[in-house]
Every structure is written in structure tokens, then in C-alpha cells.
N, C-alpha and C positions, 0 to 999 in steps of 0.2 A: 504494500500500500504506500502511496506517495506520502512523504513526511508530513506535509501540511494537511493532507486528508486525514492522516492518523491523528494529528493534533486536534482537528475539528471533531473527529469521532470521539476521542478521549474526553473532550469538553462536553459533548452531548451526553455521554454516559454519566459523567460526574454530575451534570445538571439534573439528569433524570433521577439519579440515586438521592441527591440532596432534596428532591421534590417528594421523596417517600415511596418510590416504586419498589416492588419486591423483586423484579427481574428486568434486566436490560441487556440486549446484545446488539452487535453491529455486524452487518454483512456487506462486504465489498464484492462487486461483480463487474467483470469486464466482458463485453460482447463485441464481436467483429461482424460488421454488416458490409455487404457488397451491393453495389448498384451498377447497372449497365445501361448505356444509351445505345439503342439499336435503330438504325435508319436504313431503309431499303434492304432489309435482310442482312445487314452487316453491323457488327459490333464496332461502334465508334469510340466509346469511352467506358472504361471500367474504373470504379472508385471503391476503395476500401476505407471504412470508418470504424475506429475503435471507440466504443462507449464505455465509460467507467462510472459506476454509481455506488452510493452507500445507502443501505436501508437500516433504520433503527427501530427495533421492536422493544416493547416494554409491557410489563404486567403491573397493574395497580388495582388492589381490591378485587382480584380475580378476573379482571377484564384486560384483554389484549388491546393495545392502542399504539399510537405513535407519539414520540416526544416532540413537543412544540412550545414556543414561547409566544404567549398571546398578547402581551403588553409591549407594543413597539417603543414605548417611552422608558421601559425598565432598563436598569443597568445591565442585566443579563442579556437582554436583546441586543444592546449596543455591542457587547462583547462578542456575541454570536455573529452579528452582522459584520463586525470587523474581521473576524476569523474567516467568515465565508468569503468576504471580498478578497482576502489574502489568497485563499484557495483559487478563486476564479481568476485572479491576476496571474498567479503562478501557472495555471493551465493555459491562459492566453499566451503567455510568453513561451511556454513549451511548444504550443502549436506553431508559433511563429518560427522558432529556430528549427523546427522539424520540417521546414519547407524543402522541397526537392533541390538537392545540390547546395543548400545553404551552408555558408561557412562563418557568417557574422550576424549577430543580433543587433538590430538598429532601433534606437529610440528617438522619436522626433517630438520634441516638447515645444509646442506653440503657445505663446502667451501674449497678452496685450491686444487681443482681438476685440472688435466691437461687440461681438456676441459669440455664443458657443458654436453656432452653426458655421460662422466664418472660420473660427479656429479649427474646427473639425475638417472643413473643406480644404483648408490650406495644408493641414497635417497630412491628409490622405493624398493630396496632390503631390506632395513630396514623396510620401511612402510608396506610391504607385508609379512613380517615374522610373522607367527603365534606364534612362541615362544616369539618374542618380544612383540606382541600385548597382549598375555595372561599374560606376566609378568607385563605389565602396568595395566591390569585389576586387577591383584592381588596386585597392589601398591608395587611391588618389584623393587627396583632400580638395576636390574640385568644388569649392563653395559656390562657384558660378551656377552650377547645376541646381543648387538649392534655391537660389534667387530665381532661376528660370522656372522652376516648379511653382514657386509662389506666384510668379507672374501669370502662369497659365491656369491658375485656380479660378479665375474670373471673379476674384474678390478684390474690392477696391482697397489698395494699400499705397503707401508712399515709401519709396526706396530710401528717402532721406530720414525716415523714422525707424528703419529696420536695424535691429542688432542681431548678429549671428555669432553663435558660439559653438566650437567643436570641442567636446570634452570640457576641460577647464580653461580653455584658451579662447578669448574673443578674437574673431577674425575681422568683423565688419561692424562698424557702428555709425549710425546716422548718415549713411550714404558714402562712407569712406572706409578704406582698408586701414586698419590700425598700424602705426609704425612699429608697435611692439609685437606684431604678429610674426611668428617664426614658422616658415614652411617646413623646416626640418623637424620641429616638434610635432607639427600636425601629421606629417608623414609617418613618424614613429608611432603616434597614437593610432593611426589607421591600421596598423599591423595587429592590433588587438582583436579579440573575438566579440567584444561588445562596444558598439559605437553610439555616441549620443550627439545629436545636433539640437541646439536650443535656438529658437527663433523668437525674438521679441518684436512685435509689430508696432507698438507705440500708438495703437488706435483705440484702446479701451482696456477692460480688465478681465476679459474672458480668456480661458485657456483650454487646451486639449492635448492629450498625448496619444500618439499613434506608434504602433510597433510593426516592424517589417524585417525582412532579411535581404541579403545581397542576392544578385543575379549572376550566377557563375557559369563557366564553361560546362561544369558538371550537370547543371540543369538542362542545357542543350543536349548533352549526351544521353541523359536519362530519357528525355522525351523523343529524341531522334530515333532511339532504339526501342521505343516503348513496346512495339508489337513484334520485335524480332526475337 
């Protein structure tokens, strides 16, 4: 069982026991599902999906039931919610780095947008840019591709307000490349397995984080040979 899923299960059991149940157990189950797209009598696409779930059973006063927290304002619910969010975030990141041929996990942190919708649209414009993803695969700190992706997001922004940061190093501030920016440090950072770009738009107070992976030669090889 995944470490964070185990932690969540342990908390659920403890909460149940503290609530006075006579019996409680947890079952984890993993299932593999396959789906196929068939057109004109030929299989075009086959997809495998692994589902993992946890079931919690308990007995109280002779009755089988499920453990739940009914008061969303309670301290216990907040703890449970926090742990659940941790698990969901962990799974989201695992799915991202499990991309075909992926070698690097990428976080794109957009802040200072007018609203959440704008922040999300810009974040995904960067995350889904093939030019950006291939630059990361090539360990090239090509910050121009980030600005390009912001520009093609169709969100109204001002380049003179944008701040761009790679890891802990600022590259671009208020429309200018910083004199303190060191390409050698950026190139060294890009050799890591986890890459973070932070984009400050200077347009408001909304933010959004997107996760993606790089686009490598291995991805092409996997899909070029998919049916061989």
C-alpha cells in the first residue's frame, strides 16, 4: 500500500476506534481495466488503467457500517481533509511522472493572475506546449518558450509585469532579463529530475499550479513501435 494511503487508512481506523466501534478493518484493492477503440474493424487504440481503492468497514452496536465524519467544520474533518488532499496530490504527481518516456517532473506555478480561470489557462498553456516540454527534455533553460506559451494562452497579460523564475533563480523581471541571471546555473538545474518554473503575472492575486512531464525521444519510440 502507498505510504500516504497507509497513513490515511491508519487515521481512519484510529478515528473509528476512538468513536467507540467494536471492529474496524481496511481493505486495499487494485484492479486493471483495459479499453479498446475499434474503427472499421481495426483496433486503433488500447489503454490500460490501474485503479486503487480503500474500503473501510466497521461494526458498532452490532451493525455493519462505514466510517465517516459528518461535521465539515470539526477539527477531525479538517485533519481528514488535509490527509486526503495529500493523498490525491501524491497520486496526481505519480500519474504525471508515469507519462510515457518521461524523465523529468515539471511544476508550473502561476501567480498574480486576474482570476483563477486565467491562471489555470496560462499554466496549462505552458504545460501542454510541446516546444516547452522538449526543451526541458533537452535540459535547455529556454525561458523564451515559457513566454511564448503565455502569449498563446489568449489571456491578456503584459510582458512588462511578468516575473519568471527557474528553481530558485529569477531569470526575467518586469520585461527585462536580470543581470544577475546565470545561464550556467540554470543549465545545471535543468539536469535534475524535478523542474519548477514560477510565473508571476502582476495582474491580480489568483494562482494555479499545473504538473506535467518532459517530451523525450523515448516517447516517440514507444508510440512509433506501439503495434509492432
